Legacy VTK file of the C-alpha trace (Angstrom):
# vtk DataFile Version 3.0
C-alpha trace
ASCII
DATASET POLYDATA
POINTS 67 float
26.684 -25.073 5.587
25.478 -26.197 1.986
22.685 -28.784 1.558
22.846 -31.302 -1.058
20.814 -30.335 -4.214
19.032 -33.786 -3.819
17.885 -33.275 -0.261
14.100 -32.168 0.028
12.828 -29.811 2.537
10.422 -31.199 5.043
7.253 -28.888 5.655
5.925 -29.022 9.044
2.379 -27.863 9.591
1.493 -25.262 12.330
-1.572 -23.888 13.873
-2.599 -20.539 15.073
-5.557 -20.238 17.424
-7.437 -16.953 18.358
-9.782 -17.558 21.227
-12.605 -14.785 20.980
-15.101 -13.765 23.652
-17.794 -12.340 21.153
-19.869 -10.826 24.178
-16.939 -8.767 25.742
-15.214 -8.289 22.380
-11.906 -9.779 23.671
-9.123 -12.023 22.338
-7.096 -14.411 24.444
-3.504 -13.886 23.240
-0.196 -15.423 24.829
3.198 -13.897 25.636
5.930 -15.375 23.371
8.698 -16.536 25.768
11.317 -17.660 23.007
12.369 -17.653 19.593
11.054 -15.348 16.665
8.794 -12.702 18.033
10.062 -13.182 21.601
8.301 -10.856 24.333
5.491 -10.219 21.799
1.828 -10.982 22.383
0.537 -13.745 19.765
-2.274 -15.961 18.833
-1.597 -19.648 20.503
-0.497 -22.281 18.666
2.588 -24.342 17.390
3.663 -27.446 15.417
1.352 -30.463 14.903
2.786 -33.892 16.206
2.567 -37.170 14.290
-1.134 -38.475 13.879
-2.564 -35.370 15.259
-5.369 -33.428 14.123
-5.361 -29.336 13.658
-8.094 -29.427 16.163
-6.214 -31.600 18.811
-3.172 -29.295 18.190
-5.118 -26.246 18.694
-6.588 -27.828 22.019
-3.040 -28.866 23.262
-1.718 -25.496 22.683
-4.617 -23.435 24.412
-4.367 -25.430 27.916
-3.423 -23.506 30.740
-0.259 -24.290 32.391
-0.745 -23.510 36.072
2.559 -23.297 38.152
LINES 1 68
67 0 1 2 3 4 5 6 7 8 9 10 11 12 13 14 15 16 17 18 19 20 21 22 23 24 25 26 27 28 29 30 31 32 33 34 35 36 37 38 39 40 41 42 43 44 45 46 47 48 49 50 51 52 53 54 55 56 57 58 59 60 61 62 63 64 65 66
């Protein structure tokens, strides 16, 4: 599908967070479940929501989802 010449691409900001345990020299990583990099270990993060700061986004993506 061709895009019209006057269509502007919207850039969406992302975050990538690396939680470090300096005392034990460890980094918290997450296993990517879908999309590019699926089944790879990665820093945590993702797309900012509207009216959300980078710090709020980072906090949201580092919450533990207990099941």
